C-alpha positions as CSV (number, residue, x, y, z in Angstrom):
1,M,-142.4,-38.6,29.6
2,V,-139.0,-39.0,31.2
3,E,-138.6,-38.4,35.0
4,V,-137.2,-34.9,35.7
5,D,-135.2,-34.1,38.9
6,W,-135.1,-30.4,37.9
7,T,-131.5,-29.4,37.9
8,G,-130.4,-26.0,36.4
9,E,-129.7,-27.8,33.1
10,D,-133.2,-29.2,33.0
11,V,-134.7,-25.7,33.6
12,L,-132.6,-24.3,30.7
13,A,-133.5,-27.2,28.5
14,L,-137.2,-26.6,29.1
15,R,-137.0,-22.9,28.5
16,S,-135.0,-23.5,25.3
17,A,-137.5,-26.1,24.1
18,M,-140.4,-23.6,24.7
19,K,-138.3,-20.9,22.9
20,R,-139.1,-18.4,25.6
21,S,-137.0,-15.5,27.0
22,R,-136.2,-15.6,30.7
23,Y,-138.8,-13.0,31.4
24,E,-141.5,-14.9,29.5
25,F,-140.6,-18.2,31.1
26,A,-140.5,-16.6,34.6
27,R,-144.0,-15.2,34.1
28,L,-145.2,-18.6,32.9
29,V,-143.8,-20.5,35.9
30,G,-144.8,-17.8,38.5
31,V,-141.3,-16.7,39.7
32,T,-139.0,-13.7,39.2
33,P,-136.6,-13.6,36.2
34,R,-133.7,-13.5,38.7
35,T,-134.9,-16.8,40.1
36,V,-134.8,-18.4,36.7
37,V,-131.2,-17.1,36.2
38,L,-130.2,-18.5,39.6
39,W,-131.8,-21.8,38.7
40,E,-130.0,-22.1,35.3
41,N,-126.6,-21.1,36.7
42,G,-126.9,-23.6,39.6
43,R,-126.6,-20.9,42.3
44,T,-129.6,-22.1,44.4
45,T,-128.6,-24.4,47.3
46,R,-131.5,-26.7,46.4
47,M,-134.6,-26.8,44.3
48,H,-137.5,-26.5,46.7
49,A,-140.5,-28.9,46.5
50,A,-142.9,-26.1,45.5
51,S,-140.6,-25.0,42.8
52,R,-140.4,-28.5,41.4
53,R,-144.2,-28.6,41.4
54,L,-144.4,-25.4,39.4
55,L,-142.0,-26.7,36.8
56,D,-143.9,-30.0,36.7
57,R,-147.1,-28.1,36.0
58,V,-145.5,-26.1,33.2
59,L,-144.1,-29.2,31.6
60,S,-147.4,-31.1,31.9
61,E,-149.2,-28.3,30.1
62,A,-146.7,-28.0,27.3
63,D,-147.6,-29.3,23.8
64,S,-146.1,-32.5,22.4
65,V,-143.6,-30.8,20.2
66,V,-142.1,-28.9,23.2
67,V,-142.0,-32.1,25.3
68,T,-140.2,-34.0,22.6
69,R,-137.6,-31.3,22.2
70,F,-137.2,-31.1,26.0
71,E,-136.8,-34.9,26.4
72,R,-134.3,-35.1,23.6
73,A,-132.2,-32.2,25.1
74,I,-132.0,-33.6,28.6
75,T,-131.4,-37.1,27.4
76,A,-128.6,-36.0,25.2
77,G,-127.2,-33.7,28.0
78,R,-127.1,-36.6,30.5
79,D,-125.3,-38.9,28.0
80,A,-122.8,-36.2,27.1
81,G,-122.3,-35.3,30.7
82,R,-121.3,-38.9,31.5
83,E,-118.8,-39.0,28.7
84,T,-117.2,-35.6,29.4
85,D,-117.0,-35.6,33.2
86,D,-113.4,-36.9,33.4
87,A,-112.3,-34.7,30.6
88,S,-113.9,-31.6,32.2
89,A,-112.2,-32.4,35.5
90,A,-108.8,-32.7,33.8
91,L,-109.3,-29.4,32.0
92,D,-110.3,-27.6,35.2
93,R,-107.1,-28.8,36.8
94,T,-105.0,-27.7,33.9
95,I,-106.7,-24.2,33.9
96,K,-106.2,-23.8,37.6
97,L,-102.5,-24.8,37.3
98,G,-102.0,-22.4,34.5
99,R,-103.5,-19.5,36.5
100,E,-101.4,-20.3,39.6
101,T,-98.2,-20.4,37.4
102,A,-99.0,-17.2,35.6
103,L,-99.7,-15.3,38.7
104,G,-97.0,-16.5,41.0
105,G,-99.0,-19.3,42.6
106,T,-102.1,-17.2,43.4
107,E,-105.4,-18.4,42.1
108,V,-107.8,-15.8,40.6
109,R,-111.4,-16.7,41.0
110,S,-113.6,-15.5,38.2
111,A,-117.2,-14.5,38.5
112,P,-119.7,-17.3,38.0
113,I,-120.5,-18.0,34.4
114,G,-124.1,-17.2,33.5
115,L,-124.6,-13.9,35.3
116,D,-125.3,-12.4,32.0
117,K,-126.9,-9.2,30.7
118,E,-130.4,-10.1,32.1
119,V,-128.9,-10.2,35.7
120,E,-127.1,-7.0,35.1
121,D,-130.3,-5.4,33.9
122,D,-132.0,-6.7,37.0
123,D,-129.3,-5.1,39.2
124,V,-129.8,-1.8,37.3
125,R,-133.6,-1.9,37.9
126,R,-132.9,-2.6,41.6
127,R,-130.6,0.5,41.8
128,E,-133.2,2.6,40.0
129,L,-135.8,1.4,42.5
130,L,-133.7,2.4,45.4
131,A,-133.0,5.8,43.9
132,C,-136.8,6.4,43.4
133,I,-137.4,5.5,47.1
134,G,-135.2,8.3,48.1
135,A,-132.2,9.1,50.2
136,G,-131.7,7.6,53.6
137,L,-132.0,3.9,52.5
138,A,-128.5,2.5,52.5
139,G,-126.3,-0.2,53.9
140,H,-128.1,-3.1,55.6
141,A,-131.5,-1.8,54.4
142,V,-130.4,-2.1,50.8
143,D,-129.3,-5.6,51.3
144,L,-132.6,-6.6,52.9
145,L,-134.7,-5.0,50.2
146,A,-132.8,-6.9,47.6
147,S,-132.5,-10.3,49.3
148,E,-135.7,-10.7,51.5
149,P,-138.1,-11.5,48.6
150,E,-135.9,-14.3,47.5
151,K,-135.7,-15.7,51.0
152,M,-139.5,-15.4,51.5
153,L,-140.0,-17.4,48.3
154,A,-137.6,-20.0,49.6
155,A,-139.5,-20.2,52.9
156,L,-142.9,-20.5,51.1
157,D,-141.5,-23.2,48.9
158,A,-140.4,-25.3,51.9
159,G,-143.8,-26.8,52.8
160,S,-143.5,-30.5,52.7
161,I,-147.0,-32.0,53.3
162,S,-148.8,-33.3,50.2
163,E,-152.5,-32.7,49.5
164,R,-153.1,-36.4,49.6
165,R,-151.4,-36.8,53.0
166,L,-153.3,-33.9,54.4
167,G,-156.6,-35.3,53.1
168,V,-155.9,-38.6,54.8
169,L,-155.3,-36.8,58.1
170,E,-158.5,-34.8,57.8
171,Y,-160.5,-37.9,56.9
172,S,-159.2,-40.1,59.7
173,T,-159.8,-37.2,62.2
174,A,-163.5,-37.1,61.1
175,E,-163.7,-40.8,61.5
176,L,-162.3,-40.6,65.0
177,G,-165.0,-38.1,65.8
178,K,-167.6,-40.6,64.7
179,Q,-166.1,-43.7,66.3
180,V,-165.7,-42.1,69.7
181,V,-169.5,-42.4,70.2
182,Q,-169.6,-45.9,68.8
183,V,-166.9,-47.8,70.7
184,P,-165.6,-47.6,74.3
185,P,-163.8,-44.2,74.0
186,H,-160.6,-45.2,75.7
187,E,-159.9,-47.7,72.9
188,L,-159.2,-44.7,70.6
189,L,-156.9,-42.8,72.9
190,Q,-153.6,-44.2,71.6
191,S,-154.4,-43.8,67.9
192,T,-155.8,-40.3,68.5
193,L,-152.6,-39.2,70.4
194,D,-150.4,-40.7,67.7
195,Q,-152.2,-38.8,65.0
196,F,-152.2,-35.6,67.1
197,R,-148.4,-35.9,67.4
198,T,-148.1,-36.4,63.6
199,V,-150.1,-33.2,62.9
200,R,-148.2,-31.2,65.5
201,S,-144.9,-32.3,63.9
202,C,-146.2,-31.1,60.5
203,L,-147.1,-27.8,62.0
204,G,-143.6,-27.4,63.3
205,E,-142.4,-27.2,59.7
206,R,-143.2,-24.3,57.4
207,Q,-146.2,-25.2,55.3
208,A,-148.2,-23.4,52.6
209,T,-150.7,-21.1,54.3
210,H,-153.8,-23.0,53.2
211,H,-152.2,-26.2,54.4
212,Q,-151.2,-24.6,57.7
213,I,-154.8,-23.6,58.3
214,R,-156.1,-27.1,57.6
215,L,-153.5,-28.7,59.8
216,V,-154.4,-26.4,62.7
217,R,-158.1,-27.2,62.3
218,T,-157.2,-30.9,62.3
219,A,-155.1,-30.6,65.4
220,G,-157.9,-28.8,67.2
221,R,-160.4,-31.5,66.3
222,L,-158.1,-34.2,67.5
223,A,-157.7,-32.3,70.8
224,N,-161.5,-32.3,71.0
225,V,-161.6,-36.1,70.6
226,V,-159.0,-36.5,73.3
227,G,-161.0,-34.2,75.6
228,E,-164.1,-36.3,74.9
229,I,-162.3,-39.5,75.8
230,L,-160.9,-38.1,79.0
231,F,-164.2,-36.7,80.0
232,N,-165.9,-40.0,79.6
233,E,-163.2,-41.7,81.7
234,G,-163.7,-39.1,84.5
235,H,-160.4,-37.2,84.1
236,F,-161.9,-33.7,84.1
237,G,-158.7,-31.8,84.7
238,Q,-156.9,-33.3,81.7
239,A,-160.1,-33.1,79.6
240,R,-160.3,-29.3,80.3
241,L,-156.8,-28.9,79.1
242,W,-157.5,-30.7,75.8
243,Y,-160.8,-28.9,75.2
244,T,-159.1,-25.6,75.8
245,T,-156.4,-26.5,73.4
246,A,-159.1,-27.2,70.8
247,I,-160.6,-23.8,71.4
248,H,-157.3,-22.0,71.0
249,A,-156.5,-23.8,67.8
250,A,-159.9,-22.8,66.3
251,Q,-159.4,-19.2,67.4
252,D,-156.0,-19.2,65.8
253,I,-157.5,-19.7,62.4
254,G,-160.8,-18.0,62.9
255,D,-162.8,-21.2,62.7
256,R,-165.9,-20.3,64.7
257,Y,-167.7,-23.6,64.1
258,S,-164.8,-25.7,65.5
259,E,-164.5,-23.2,68.4
260,D,-168.2,-23.6,69.3
261,I,-168.0,-27.4,69.1
262,A,-165.0,-27.4,71.5
263,L,-166.9,-25.0,73.8
264,A,-169.9,-27.4,73.9
265,G,-167.5,-30.2,74.9
266,L,-165.9,-28.0,77.6
267,A,-169.5,-27.3,79.0
268,Y,-169.9,-31.1,79.6
269,L,-167.5,-30.7,82.6
270,P,-169.6,-28.4,84.8
271,T,-172.8,-30.1,83.5
272,Y,-171.7,-33.5,84.9
273,S,-170.3,-31.8,88.0
274,D,-173.8,-30.6,88.8
275,K,-172.8,-26.9,88.4
276,P,-175.5,-25.4,86.0
277,R,-174.6,-21.8,86.9
278,E,-171.0,-22.5,85.8
279,V,-172.3,-23.9,82.6
280,L,-174.2,-20.7,81.9
281,R,-171.2,-18.5,82.9
282,L,-169.2,-20.4,80.3
283,L,-171.7,-20.2,77.6
284,D,-173.3,-16.8,78.1
285,P,-170.6,-14.7,76.4
286,R,-171.0,-16.7,73.2
287,L,-174.8,-16.9,73.4
288,A,-175.0,-13.1,74.0
289,E,-174.0,-12.9,70.3
290,D,-177.2,-14.8,69.5
291,P,-175.8,-17.4,67.1
292,A,-178.8,-18.4,65.0
293,T,-177.7,-21.0,62.5
294,G,-175.7,-24.2,62.4
295,A,-175.2,-27.4,64.3
296,A,-172.6,-25.9,66.7
297,A,-174.9,-23.1,67.7
298,A,-177.7,-25.5,68.2
299,W,-175.5,-27.5,70.6
300,L,-174.6,-24.5,72.7
301,W,-178.2,-23.5,73.0
302,G,-179.1,-27.1,74.0
303,M,-176.4,-27.1,76.7
304,A,-177.8,-23.8,78.1
305,A,-181.4,-25.3,78.0
306,R,-180.2,-28.2,80.1
307,A,-178.6,-25.9,82.7
308,H,-181.8,-23.7,83.0
309,A,-183.8,-26.9,83.5
310,D,-181.5,-28.0,86.3
311,L,-182.1,-24.6,87.9
312,G,-185.9,-25.0,87.5
313,D,-186.2,-22.1,85.1
314,E,-188.9,-23.4,82.7
315,R,-189.2,-20.1,80.7
316,Q,-185.5,-19.9,79.9
317,F,-185.4,-23.7,79.2
318,A,-188.2,-23.2,76.6
319,H,-186.4,-20.2,75.1
320,C,-183.1,-21.9,74.7
321,I,-184.5,-25.2,73.4
322,D,-186.4,-23.2,70.8
323,K,-183.3,-21.4,69.8
324,S,-181.5,-24.7,69.5
325,A,-184.3,-26.1,67.3
326,G,-184.2,-23.0,65.1
327,A,-180.4,-23.2,64.6
328,L,-180.6,-26.9,63.8
329,G,-183.4,-26.3,61.3
330,S,-181.1,-24.1,59.2
331,V,-179.0,-27.2,58.3
332,A,-179.8,-29.9,55.9
333,S,-179.9,-33.4,57.5
334,E,-177.2,-34.7,55.1
335,E,-174.8,-32.1,56.5
336,L,-175.1,-33.4,60.0
337,P,-172.6,-36.3,60.5
338,V,-172.8,-38.7,63.4
339,G,-170.3,-37.9,66.1
340,I,-168.9,-35.1,68.3
341,F,-168.4,-32.6,65.5
342,S,-172.1,-32.1,64.9
343,F,-175.4,-31.9,66.7
344,R,-178.3,-33.9,65.4
345,P,-182.1,-34.0,65.9
346,E,-181.9,-37.0,68.2
347,K,-179.6,-35.1,70.5
348,L,-182.0,-32.2,70.5
349,A,-184.9,-34.6,71.5
350,F,-182.6,-36.0,74.2
351,Y,-182.0,-32.6,75.7
352,R,-185.7,-31.9,75.6
353,A,-186.3,-35.1,77.5
354,I,-183.6,-34.2,80.1
355,G,-185.1,-30.8,80.6
356,Y,-188.7,-32.0,80.9
357,A,-187.6,-34.6,83.4
358,R,-185.8,-32.0,85.6
359,L,-188.9,-29.8,85.4
360,G,-191.2,-32.6,86.5
361,K,-193.1,-33.1,83.3
362,P,-193.4,-36.9,82.9
363,D,-195.6,-36.9,79.8
364,E,-193.4,-34.5,77.8
365,T,-190.3,-36.4,79.0
366,A,-191.7,-39.7,77.7
367,A,-192.7,-38.2,74.4
368,A,-189.3,-36.6,73.8
369,A,-187.4,-39.7,74.9
370,A,-189.5,-41.9,72.5
371,Q,-188.6,-39.5,69.7
372,A,-184.9,-39.6,70.6
373,I,-184.8,-43.4,70.8
374,S,-186.5,-43.7,67.4
375,L,-183.8,-41.4,65.8
376,Y,-180.6,-42.7,67.5
377,D,-178.3,-45.2,65.9
378,P,-178.5,-48.2,68.3
379,N,-174.8,-48.8,67.8
380,E,-174.0,-45.6,69.8
381,T,-172.5,-46.5,73.1
382,M,-173.9,-43.9,75.6
383,E,-176.6,-41.5,74.6
384,P,-179.3,-44.1,73.8
385,A,-178.7,-45.4,77.3
386,L,-179.1,-41.9,78.7
387,V,-182.3,-41.4,76.8
388,R,-183.7,-44.6,78.3
389,F,-182.9,-43.3,81.8
390,E,-185.0,-40.2,81.0
391,H,-187.8,-42.4,79.9
392,A,-187.4,-44.5,83.0
393,T,-187.6,-41.3,85.1
394,A,-190.8,-40.3,83.5
395,L,-192.3,-43.7,84.1
396,L,-191.2,-43.5,87.8
397,A,-192.9,-40.1,88.2
398,S,-196.1,-41.7,86.8
399,G,-196.0,-44.4,89.4
400,E,-195.0,-47.2,86.9
401,V,-192.1,-48.5,89.1
402,D,-191.7,-52.0,87.6
403,E,-191.7,-50.6,84.0
404,A,-189.3,-47.9,85.0
405,C,-186.9,-50.4,86.5
406,S,-187.2,-52.6,83.4
407,V,-186.3,-49.7,81.1
408,A,-183.4,-48.6,83.3
409,T,-182.0,-52.2,83.5
410,A,-182.1,-52.5,79.7
411,A,-180.1,-49.2,79.5
412,I,-177.2,-50.6,81.4
413,T,-177.3,-54.2,80.1
414,D,-177.6,-53.5,76.4
415,A,-174.6,-55.0,74.6
416,H,-173.8,-51.6,72.9
417,T,-173.8,-49.6,76.1
418,Y,-170.5,-48.4,77.3
419,V,-170.8,-47.9,81.1
420,G,-168.6,-44.9,81.5
421,L,-169.0,-41.8,83.6
422,T,-172.2,-40.4,82.0
423,V,-174.1,-43.7,82.2
424,T,-172.9,-44.4,85.7
425,K,-173.9,-41.0,87.0
426,R,-177.3,-41.3,85.4
427,A,-177.7,-44.8,86.9
428,R,-176.9,-43.3,90.4
429,R,-179.5,-40.5,89.9
430,F,-182.2,-43.0,88.9
431,D,-181.3,-45.3,91.8
432,S,-181.5,-42.5,94.3
433,T,-185.0,-41.6,93.1
434,L,-186.3,-45.1,93.3
435,R,-188.3,-45.8,96.4
436,D,-188.0,-49.1,98.3
437,G,-190.0,-51.8,96.7
438,G,-190.0,-55.6,96.6
439,G,-190.9,-56.4,93.0
440,R,-188.8,-58.6,90.8
441,A,-188.0,-55.7,88.4
442,V,-186.8,-53.6,91.3
443,A,-184.6,-56.4,92.6
444,E,-183.1,-57.0,89.2
445,W,-182.4,-53.3,88.7
446,R,-180.7,-53.0,92.1
447,Q,-178.5,-56.0,91.4
448,Q,-177.4,-54.7,87.9
449,A,-177.0,-51.2,89.2
450,R,-174.8,-52.2,92.1
451,T,-172.5,-54.1,89.8
452,V,-172.3,-51.2,87.3
453,I,-171.7,-48.5,90.0
454,D,-169.1,-50.6,91.9
455,S,-167.2,-51.5,88.7
456,Q,-167.0,-47.9,87.6
457,Q,-165.8,-46.7,90.9
458,A,-163.1,-49.4,90.9
459,R,-162.0,-48.5,87.3
460,V,-161.8,-44.8,88.0
């Protein structure tokens, strides 16, 4: 099949090859008959990308006889056009000169060729429509009524992002959501910001509505990744701005799942600022709606459970952790990807371990921590280390100081562990709980912990 640039001549050739009237052809393509007339007479300023796609689809679905006729017509037309360009130009000049001579030097401009009976009929129908609407509609209103549908079609046709390009952006955003828990987060900041700028630029152009929605969702999720990176680097003010941007993007398109994911990320800030009541003030309006299904809802209930445990409220901790388990149980395991856009069973077990540790239940803490460690991917950079600290806390509460120090030391010396804000804060908490002792394990812990804590303070 020959390559088609879709000029007015090409549109006319295709309609002629299909032996369709303008009304039949317009219905087949999905435009108005007047649009077909404007195409064929070359009165559109440009053929929009969406219009070209519509014509490509019609041609691709045509039978072989039609395609052969069409290809023969446009090939012959192009050859003839090249041969007659000079002759046509000369003829135009002759005609113009004759008009000027006949009318005393004044050129008379004729109406564009091709505004034939179908256009006249269209104008008649428009006048009849205005008459049916009633009196009082005149002047500028008449012009708007006649012209605005054409302008709207042009605006809708102006979307430029391809399905393939949009799919690549969505896929790479999902990958960033996974990688941010598998590599030192700051390594992803530049690439995430570059992609965010690309998506924002696409949103600045008019896109097809379904593409616009997906672009907004992608932008919100990229903002969530940036918030996660900034949080882990200790930049809470900037992290709040990015998490809030993610929430607004999700609200803009009515994406409750993405909004809840961003809200859970935002709740990290008061959680790691030791402000459990602020966590609950942030989450309570959403939890009052009693979200009962899905990974995002499970995450919100889990964050609330942690806050209640910090406040020593065992009953509310148990209630929220049960709600989290119930919401997570509604989702098949294959629908729970690794990363910050989901909430998985290992994270639930981790939150259980945190809560039991705050409530002074060492046996339950150890059991929940063991379950979490068995489920976590060891390549993750932070949460497995945090789980080990909960296990170490349970051992410390049981009087097994040397073993507790060995587990805590392993948490910060593991090659996969990224010693960012969360790990450092947990190391400090464990160190402050540890009583003085002279054992080798205690001495090793103190040496490693001091190096970690000092280096983090210097980096921040």
